[in-house]
N, C-alpha and C positions, 0 to 999 in steps of 0.2 A: 526693866532696866538693861540699859543697853550693856551690850560684852567688851568684853577690853579691847576688842581690835576697832571697832568701831570708837574708841574711845583715846585710842592710839592714834587714828586716824585724824580726827577732830584734833587734837593738841597739835599733831603735824603740820595741818592744814591751819591751824590759828598759828603757830608759830613763821608759818611761810608770809601768811596776810602782816603780821607785824614787820616781818622784817621788810615785806616789801614799801611800806607803808613806811619804817624808818629810811632807810633808800631814797623816797623823794622826798620827807622834809629834809633831808641833808643834803638832797640837789638844790632844792630851793631857797634852801639856808644860802648865807653869805658870808657863815661866821668866821667857815674853815679858810685857812691858805687853798690854793686852788690844787694844788698835789696833794696836797691831804683829805682833801674831801673826796679827790678822784678814787683813793684807794679805799675812804670809807664807804662811797658809794659801792665800789666793788664788791666790798664784803661783804655788807648788805644783801645784794641781790645774788652771790653765788649763796648767802647762807639760805636768803627765798628759795633758790632753784634745790639747795639739798634738801632742804625741808618736803619740797612739793615733790623730788622725787622719792624719798624713802615714804611720803605718801602712798604713792601708786604703787609701790611695792608692793606697801603691807595692800592697799585694797586687792591689788590683782595675783595675791600670794595665793596658792591653790585652786584659782580660777582652772577648771577642766580642760580646757581647749585652747588650741597652741597659741593664739593672740594675748593670752594671759600668762604663760609662758616668756613669751616676747618680752612682754613689757614688763616683767619682773625681772631679765636678764637686760635689757637697756634700762632703767631707773636703776638698781644696784649698781651696776656699771657707772653710770652717772652720779652716786651717791659716793662710792672708792673717790672716784677721778675729781669730784666736787671738793671733798675733802681737803685733797692734797692742794687745788688750788687755792683754797677760802686761807691755809695755814700760810700759803706762798703771797699773799695779797696781805697776809696779818703780817708776814717778816717785812713786807716791804714799808709798808704803815707806819712799824713801829720805828723802823733805819729811815726811814721821812724825818720824824722826831729825834732820832738822835745824833745823826750823823749828817754833816754837810755833801751836797753832790758830790763832792772830790772824795771826799771818806769812804763813802759806798761805793764808787768805781774801786779805791785802790785797794779796800780791806780785803784780807783772804777769806775769811769767815763767813760775810756778805756774800761774796763769791761761792762758797762751800754751798750756800742752801739755796743758791739757787742751781746748782749740781744738784742736790739732795732732792731738792723739789722736782726738779725734770727727770730723774733719775726714778721715783715715786712714780711719778706720773704714767711714764714708760712701762713701771713693772703693772702697773694695771691694766695696760694697754695689749700688753703681752701675756699676760695672765689672762683675761679676756678671750682670748682669741686661741690660745696655744691650752688654755688648763694647765699650766705650768705648775702653778705652786696652789691654787684657788680656783675654783668656780662656780657657777650660780645654777642649781636648777630650777626647773619650774613650779618649787614650793617656796623658791626663793628661802632655801637652806643653804647655808654656803658650805659647803663642801671643802675638805682638804685634799688635794691630788691622790692618786693611790701612788704616784712615787713618793710621796712625801709620806702618806700613813705607813706604808712598808717602811722609812724611816726607822718612822715612832716605834712600829714593830720589834725592829730589829733594837731597838734600845729598850726595850722593855725584858727581851730575854737573856 
């Protein structure tokens, strides 16, 4: 019987393949208007990449040499970044359905979501290179940075 890690990787890769097939089918279809179809294809493509990177992080977790550690860091970074990008694409897709082009440009809540998504992506990038809030070690275990940990310890005493 395969172990849990093999099953998790298999499920992630099948999800990746399913999302890639869905993106291809949406690309080949003509049932959607052009703008809606574009964001559906982007969402499916980013979901496929996200699942692939998560599978890569699982495959290389615990790999004893430097390439495994680097792959885990890169894959985990892309998982965190692509989750923000996927949510932004979903937000845009919903806005295309709900609002006209003029409303999307003028509504403050739509603009606020763009700013929040950009800030989230910026925090992922900053955290990856400075270990400001969160860092990923070679074993793919995410760790809270030492500064954050000290703050949590102070709150417990």
